[in-house]
C-alpha positions as CSV (number, residue, x, y, z in Angstrom):
1,X,253.5,245.3,196.5
2,X,252.9,247.2,193.2
3,X,255.0,244.7,191.3
4,X,253.0,241.8,192.8
5,X,249.7,243.5,191.8
6,X,251.0,244.1,188.3
7,X,252.0,240.4,187.9
8,X,248.5,239.4,189.2
9,X,246.7,241.7,186.7
10,X,249.0,240.8,183.8
11,X,248.2,237.1,184.1
12,X,245.1,236.6,181.8
13,X,244.3,233.3,183.5
14,X,244.4,234.8,187.0
15,X,241.1,235.1,188.9
16,X,241.3,238.9,188.5
17,X,240.4,238.3,184.8
18,X,238.4,235.0,184.9
19,X,236.3,235.8,188.0
20,X,236.6,239.5,189.1
21,X,236.6,241.5,185.8
22,X,235.3,239.4,182.9
23,X,232.5,237.5,184.6
24,X,228.9,238.7,184.4
25,X,227.8,235.8,186.6
26,X,229.7,237.3,189.5
27,X,227.6,240.5,189.3
28,X,224.4,238.5,189.0
29,X,225.2,236.5,192.0
30,X,225.0,239.5,194.4
31,X,221.2,239.9,193.8
32,X,220.6,236.1,193.9
33,X,222.4,235.6,197.2
34,X,220.8,238.6,198.8
35,X,217.4,237.4,197.7
36,X,218.2,233.9,198.9
37,X,219.2,235.1,202.3
38,X,215.8,236.7,202.8
39,X,214.4,233.2,202.3
40,X,216.9,231.7,204.8
41,X,215.9,234.3,207.4
42,X,212.2,233.8,206.8
43,X,212.6,230.0,207.2
44,X,214.4,230.3,210.5
45,X,211.9,232.8,211.9
46,X,209.0,230.6,210.9
47,X,210.6,227.4,212.2
48,X,210.7,225.7,208.8
49,X,214.4,225.8,208.2
50,X,214.9,222.1,208.8
51,X,217.7,220.1,210.5
52,X,220.1,219.6,207.7
53,X,222.1,221.7,205.1
54,X,220.9,219.5,202.3
55,X,217.6,220.7,200.9
56,X,217.6,223.9,203.0
57,X,217.3,227.4,201.7
58,X,220.9,228.0,203.0
59,X,222.1,225.3,200.6
60,X,220.7,227.3,197.7
61,X,222.6,230.5,198.9
62,X,225.9,228.8,199.5
63,X,225.6,226.8,196.3
64,X,225.3,230.1,194.4
65,X,228.5,231.3,196.2
66,X,230.3,228.1,195.4
67,X,229.5,228.4,191.7
68,X,231.7,231.5,191.6
69,X,234.5,229.3,190.4
70,X,238.0,229.2,191.9
71,X,237.9,231.7,194.8
72,X,234.8,230.2,196.3
73,X,235.2,226.5,195.3
74,X,234.5,224.5,198.4
75,X,232.7,227.4,200.2
76,X,229.8,225.0,201.0
77,X,232.0,222.6,203.0
78,X,231.9,224.7,206.1
79,X,228.1,224.5,206.2
80,X,227.7,220.8,205.6
81,X,226.1,219.0,208.6
82,X,228.8,216.7,210.1
83,X,226.8,214.3,212.3
84,X,229.8,212.8,214.1
85,X,231.1,216.3,215.2
86,X,227.5,217.7,215.4
87,X,228.7,220.9,213.6
88,X,227.9,223.5,212.5
89,X,225.5,223.6,215.4
90,X,222.7,225.5,213.7
91,X,220.7,222.5,212.6
92,X,219.8,220.7,215.8
93,X,220.2,223.6,218.2
94,X,217.2,225.9,217.7
95,X,218.6,228.6,219.9
96,X,221.8,228.8,217.8
97,X,219.8,228.6,214.6
98,X,217.7,231.6,215.6
99,X,220.9,233.5,216.6
100,X,222.3,232.8,213.2
101,X,219.1,234.0,211.6
102,X,219.2,237.2,213.6
103,X,222.9,237.7,212.6
104,X,222.1,237.3,208.9
105,X,219.1,239.7,209.2
106,X,221.2,242.3,211.0
107,X,224.0,242.1,208.4
108,X,221.5,242.2,205.6
109,X,219.9,245.4,206.9
110,X,223.1,247.1,208.2
111,X,224.4,250.3,206.6
112,X,227.8,250.6,208.2
113,X,230.7,248.3,209.1
114,X,230.6,249.1,212.9
115,X,227.1,247.6,213.1
116,X,228.2,244.4,211.3
117,X,231.4,244.1,213.4
118,X,229.3,244.4,216.5
119,X,227.1,241.6,215.2
120,X,230.2,239.4,214.5
121,X,231.4,239.9,218.1
122,X,227.9,239.0,219.4
123,X,227.8,235.9,217.3
124,X,231.3,234.9,218.3
125,X,230.5,235.3,222.0
126,X,227.8,232.6,221.6
127,X,230.5,230.0,220.7
128,X,228.4,228.2,218.2
129,X,230.4,225.1,217.3
130,X,231.6,225.1,213.7
131,X,230.1,228.5,212.8
132,X,233.4,230.3,212.1
133,X,234.5,233.0,209.6
134,X,233.5,230.9,206.6
135,X,230.3,233.0,207.0
136,X,232.4,235.9,205.8
137,X,231.9,234.6,202.3
138,X,228.2,235.5,202.7
139,X,229.1,238.9,204.2
140,X,231.2,239.6,201.1
141,X,228.2,239.3,198.8
142,X,226.2,241.6,201.1
143,X,229.0,244.2,201.6
144,X,231.8,243.7,199.1
145,X,233.6,246.9,199.9
146,X,234.0,246.3,203.6
147,X,234.2,242.5,204.1
148,X,236.6,240.3,202.1
149,X,236.0,236.6,201.3
150,X,237.7,234.0,203.5
151,X,239.2,230.5,202.8
152,X,242.3,228.5,203.4
153,X,244.1,229.8,200.3
154,X,243.3,233.4,201.0
155,X,244.7,233.1,204.6
156,X,247.8,231.3,203.3
157,X,248.3,234.0,200.7
158,X,247.8,236.7,203.4
159,X,250.3,235.2,205.8
160,X,252.9,234.7,203.0
161,X,252.6,238.2,201.6
162,X,252.5,240.1,204.9
163,X,254.5,237.8,207.0
164,X,251.6,237.2,209.4
165,X,250.4,234.1,211.3
166,X,246.7,234.4,211.0
167,X,244.9,231.2,211.9
168,X,241.8,229.6,210.3
169,X,238.5,229.3,212.2
170,X,238.8,232.4,214.4
171,X,236.5,235.4,214.0
172,X,239.0,237.7,215.8
173,X,241.8,236.5,213.4
174,X,239.5,237.2,210.5
175,X,238.8,240.7,211.7
176,X,242.5,241.3,212.1
177,X,243.1,240.1,208.6
178,X,240.3,242.2,207.3
179,X,241.7,245.4,208.8
180,X,245.1,244.8,207.2
181,X,243.5,243.9,203.8
182,X,241.5,247.1,203.9
183,X,244.6,249.2,204.8
184,X,246.6,247.6,202.0
185,X,243.7,248.0,199.6
186,X,243.4,251.7,200.4
187,X,247.1,252.2,199.7
188,X,246.9,250.6,196.3
189,X,243.3,251.4,195.4
190,X,244.4,253.0,192.1
191,X,245.6,249.5,191.1
192,X,242.9,247.4,192.6
193,X,239.2,248.1,193.4
194,X,236.9,249.3,196.2
195,X,235.4,245.8,195.8
196,X,237.6,243.6,198.1
197,X,237.1,240.7,195.7
198,X,240.1,242.0,193.7
199,X,242.6,241.9,196.6
200,X,241.2,238.7,197.9
201,X,241.8,237.2,194.5
202,X,245.4,238.3,194.7
203,X,245.8,236.6,198.1
204,X,244.1,233.5,196.7
205,X,246.6,233.3,193.8
206,X,249.5,233.6,196.2
207,X,248.1,231.1,198.6
208,X,247.4,228.7,195.7
209,X,251.0,229.1,194.6
210,X,250.0,230.3,191.1
211,X,251.5,233.7,191.8
212,X,255.1,233.4,192.8
213,X,256.6,236.2,195.0
214,X,259.9,236.5,196.9
215,X,258.3,235.3,200.2
216,X,257.2,232.0,198.8
217,X,259.7,231.4,196.0
218,X,261.9,228.9,197.8
219,X,259.0,226.8,199.0
220,X,257.4,226.9,195.6
221,X,260.6,225.8,193.9
222,X,261.3,223.1,196.4
223,X,257.9,221.7,197.2
224,X,255.3,223.1,194.9
225,X,256.7,223.0,191.4
226,X,254.8,220.0,190.3
227,X,251.6,221.0,192.0
228,X,251.8,224.4,190.3
229,X,252.1,222.8,186.9
230,X,249.0,220.7,187.7
231,X,247.1,223.7,189.0
232,X,248.0,225.7,185.8
233,X,246.9,222.8,183.6
234,X,243.6,222.5,185.6
235,X,243.0,226.3,185.3
236,X,243.7,226.1,181.6
237,X,241.1,223.3,181.2
238,X,238.7,225.4,183.2
239,X,239.2,228.5,181.1
240,X,238.8,226.3,178.0
241,X,235.6,224.8,179.4
242,X,234.3,228.2,180.2
243,X,235.0,229.4,176.7
244,X,233.2,226.4,175.2
245,X,230.2,227.1,177.5
246,X,230.2,230.8,176.5
247,X,230.3,229.6,172.8
248,X,227.2,227.4,173.4
249,X,225.4,230.1,175.3
250,X,225.9,232.5,172.4
251,X,224.8,229.9,169.9
252,X,221.5,229.4,171.8
253,X,220.9,233.1,172.0
254,X,221.5,233.3,168.2
255,X,218.9,230.6,167.5
256,X,216.3,232.2,169.8
257,X,216.9,235.6,168.2
258,X,216.6,234.2,164.7
259,X,213.5,232.3,165.6
260,X,211.9,235.2,167.3
261,X,212.4,237.4,164.2
262,X,211.1,234.7,161.9
263,X,207.9,234.6,163.9
264,X,207.5,238.3,163.6
265,X,208.5,239.5,167.0
266,X,210.9,242.1,168.1
267,X,213.9,240.6,169.9
268,X,215.9,241.9,172.9
269,X,219.3,240.3,173.6
270,X,220.8,240.9,177.1
271,X,222.5,244.2,177.0
272,X,225.9,242.9,177.9
273,X,225.8,240.3,175.1
274,X,225.2,242.5,172.0
275,X,228.9,242.2,170.9
276,X,229.0,238.4,171.1
277,X,229.4,236.8,167.7
278,X,227.9,233.6,166.2
279,X,228.3,232.6,162.5
280,X,230.2,235.8,161.9
281,X,227.1,237.8,163.0
282,X,226.9,240.0,166.1
283,X,224.0,239.2,168.4
284,X,223.3,242.9,168.6
285,X,222.3,242.9,164.9
286,X,219.3,240.8,165.9
287,X,218.4,242.9,168.9
288,X,216.6,246.1,169.6
289,X,219.2,248.8,170.3
290,X,217.4,249.8,173.5
291,X,214.8,248.1,175.7
292,X,211.7,250.2,176.3
293,X,209.5,248.7,179.0
294,X,207.1,251.0,180.9
295,X,206.5,251.3,184.6
296,X,209.3,249.1,185.9
297,X,211.3,250.1,189.0
298,X,214.9,250.8,188.0
299,X,216.4,247.9,189.9
300,X,213.9,245.5,188.3
301,X,214.6,247.0,184.8
302,X,218.3,246.4,185.3
303,X,217.7,242.8,186.1
304,X,215.2,242.3,183.2
305,X,217.7,243.9,180.7
306,X,220.1,241.1,181.6
307,X,217.6,238.3,180.7
308,X,219.3,236.5,177.8
309,X,216.5,236.8,175.2
310,X,213.1,238.5,175.2
311,X,210.5,238.4,172.4
312,X,208.2,241.4,172.2
313,X,205.2,242.3,170.1
314,X,204.9,245.5,168.1
315,X,203.6,247.4,171.1
316,X,206.7,246.3,173.1
317,X,204.7,243.9,175.3
318,X,206.8,240.9,176.3
319,X,205.6,237.7,174.8
320,X,208.3,235.3,176.0
321,X,211.5,235.3,178.0
322,X,214.4,232.9,177.8
323,X,217.3,232.3,180.3
324,X,220.1,230.3,178.7
325,X,221.9,228.3,181.5
326,X,225.4,226.8,181.4
327,X,227.4,226.2,184.6
328,X,225.7,229.0,186.5
329,X,222.9,228.6,188.9
330,X,219.6,227.6,187.4
331,X,218.0,229.0,190.6
332,X,219.3,232.5,189.8
333,X,217.9,232.3,186.2
334,X,214.5,231.3,187.7
335,X,214.6,234.3,190.0
336,X,215.3,236.7,187.2
337,X,212.3,235.4,185.3
338,X,210.2,235.6,188.4
339,X,211.2,239.3,188.8
340,X,210.0,239.9,185.3
341,X,206.8,238.0,185.8
342,X,205.9,240.0,188.9
343,X,206.5,243.3,187.1
344,X,204.4,243.0,183.9
345,X,200.6,243.2,183.9
346,X,199.9,240.3,181.5
347,X,200.8,236.6,181.4
348,X,203.6,235.4,179.2
349,X,205.6,232.2,178.9
350,X,209.1,231.8,180.2
351,X,211.7,229.2,179.3
352,X,214.9,227.9,180.7
353,X,217.3,226.7,177.9
354,X,220.0,224.4,179.1
355,X,222.4,221.6,178.1
356,X,220.9,218.2,177.9
357,X,223.1,217.0,180.7
358,X,221.4,219.4,183.1
359,X,217.8,218.2,182.5
360,X,217.6,216.4,185.8
361,X,218.8,219.5,187.7
362,X,216.3,221.7,185.9
363,X,213.4,219.4,186.8
364,X,214.6,219.3,190.5
365,X,214.8,223.1,190.7
366,X,211.4,223.6,189.0
367,X,209.8,221.1,191.5
368,X,211.1,223.1,194.5
369,X,208.0,224.0,196.6
370,X,209.0,227.7,196.6
371,X,208.6,227.7,192.8
372,X,205.6,225.4,192.5
373,X,203.6,227.9,194.5
374,X,204.4,230.9,192.3
375,X,201.1,231.4,190.3
376,X,202.7,234.3,188.4
377,X,205.4,232.1,187.0
378,X,204.9,229.6,184.2
379,X,208.3,228.1,183.2
380,X,209.0,225.4,180.6
381,X,212.4,224.2,179.6
382,X,214.1,223.6,176.3
383,X,217.2,221.5,175.7
384,X,220.1,222.8,173.7
385,X,220.0,219.9,171.3
386,X,216.3,220.3,170.5
387,X,216.7,224.0,169.8
388,X,219.8,223.4,167.7
389,X,218.2,220.7,165.6
390,X,214.7,222.2,165.1
391,X,215.3,225.9,164.9
392,X,215.3,226.1,161.1
393,X,212.1,224.0,160.8
394,X,210.3,226.2,163.4
395,X,211.4,229.3,161.5
396,X,209.9,227.9,158.3
397,X,206.6,226.5,159.6
398,X,205.9,228.4,162.8
399,X,203.4,231.2,163.1
400,X,203.9,232.4,166.7
401,X,205.4,231.5,170.0
402,X,203.2,228.4,170.2
403,X,205.6,226.6,167.9
404,X,207.8,226.2,170.9
405,X,205.4,223.6,172.3
406,X,206.9,221.2,169.8
407,X,210.2,221.2,171.7
408,X,209.6,222.6,175.2
409,X,209.0,220.5,178.2
410,X,206.8,221.2,181.3
411,X,207.5,219.8,184.8
């Protein structure tokens, strides 16, 4: 087992590196998903949830999970409404829907694993068609140290590594798998993490046949060699794509920081981005060394300090906030800006900055009823190409933040 873990951690393209360790979006997702679940529960309790996955508040939550790349790719499929099978039966059956809402609320508020396990048994006893342990992917983002994620590849990897025959679609089987995962994770906690995402990623890699071990070697050699090559090539392309997106993200932060300073503002770059480099310059050289905002709760301050770019006046009042989006959820960026808007006593302007190809998605998100009714939140959007092309001109001719009206768009 130690050798398997070492191979897993040594592979720089494994999900241990690309998703678990070197991925700020993973950490941001926990707050986004928790906040989104509150909305799901509220919609169910108020009878406004709807009768389809598409367009529901649950779609927003599960989409945020699916965007966590390889391990959670396809996580939404289990929640799609399948009219021929009439599953999962939480869209047409109001009793089941309310039971699901109570389950989510209990798990959200629970402080120990026994309470959640009791809720799982209660939900399982209702025999809601199509509502199986895929829900564990939601539980993971609520309680990452006691509930591992769940999908086909993870189960396949678990069965291969531990010579088990756990089946998909069964809550009791999931709980058995969870117990073994926690036992193994405790044995090798010095190599892995309290967060069960690390060991789940290991099982995912084995189940995906990217990590070859003795137990699956023959099968991989005989049947999966070509598939593994394709998977590796696909992963390489994904890693390359991610690197290009990070490159563009840094570029946009650079332009915003440069423009903010040219207009006479202090600039704050997200605390985890100070070491990023563009044009041989570290973004931190354009940023305040520390962010000093008064009267913010600690959890809100932590979120605000991760906003990609802030412009502040000489009294440290925030003038403008910018979230630069790439392949991550635009919804989560809006939530971070909303947290900030609710926490400062004065009005300021907020901007989403995104690739041109995501303009339609931005418009759709900003037109969601839940955002249209937020009086505290005034969001415009700026496209990468416009900022890239017009930054120098705005630096030269602009006097204050109003120069952004030349390139920003309002929905």
